[in-house]
Residue, then its C-alpha position, 0 to 999 in steps of 0.5 A: m382414728w376418730n375414737r382415739l382423737q375423741k379419748h384425747i379432745s373435749v369439748n370444753s366451750p359448747v357455746i363458744l364453739g358453736f357461735t364460732g361455727i355459726c360465724l365461720m358458715a355465715l361468713i363462708l355463705g356470705q362469700i358464695t352469695g356475695g353478701v347477699s345471705n349479709t344483707l339478708l340475715f346477718s347484719v342490722y338496719r332499720a327496716s319494717l317491723l312486719n318484716p319477721l326477717t328484721y327480729v332475725r336480723l335483730v340477733g344474727h348481725i352477731f354471726g355476719h362478718a365482712g370478710w376473714a380479717h373481720f372474721s378473725a380479729n373477733i372470733t379469735m378474741i372470743l375463743l381467748v376469752g369465751p372459755l374461761l367466761e363459759e367455765k365460770y358462768g356457765s354455758r346459759n348465762l354466757l348465752f343470755v350476755m351474747l344474746a343480750t348484746a346482740v338486742i341491744t346493740g342490735a336495737v339502738h343501731m336500727l334506732l340511731f343509724p337507719h340507713t347503715a347496716l351492722l354485722g359483726a360480733s365486736g359488740v360480744v367481744f366488748a362485753f366478753i373483754i368488760l366480763s373478764s374483769f369480773t372472773g376473780v371476784t369475791d366479795k361485793k368490791i369492785p374489781l381493780t381490772f373492771i376500772v383499768i379495762s373499762a378506762i382502757y377499753l371504752g375510753g379508746q372507743i370514746y375517743d375512737a368516736v369522737f375523733v376517727r372516721d371509718n367504719i367500725s360502730n364505736l358505739t357497738h363497743i360502748l354498749g357491748g362493754v355496758v352490757g358485759g359490765v351490767l351482767g358482771f355485776r349481776m351474775n357476781r353478786h353474792 
């Protein structure tokens, strides 16, 4: 049975599928441990720089999610956009975008919000959304899709940050979008 399935199924996006698997395992572990694993490994917050887990959490926060709804919202978008980006830019470059987003959003969060934990892949989602606007770039012009997507998504996040009070880190979304935009320009220079 498995051999027949292998003939018809391809692993088209190893980084995205691997990321999804790690996020799913982190979600299950978080449910089993009552959130202890999220606090220990899969959320970022200000902690001693002498603690090795501080550095694990600096990247690990993108794997953790507060629950199924949080997980499915982020992972659905990542599974929708990620494989196209991995095909266009390659697995290594996409992994770099994800790690850069994790480190930048995690470090800024640690500095600006010392008493709040951050977890989830929404920064990566926003990096992918903005990065996806560069997929059709053929010359050195700024794509109109980049301008429109930036206005809609980042403008909405700035509005929400100013006027809406909730548990969503709009700054993480904005920073993820900036990382996606900056790296999109870099990876599309000809």
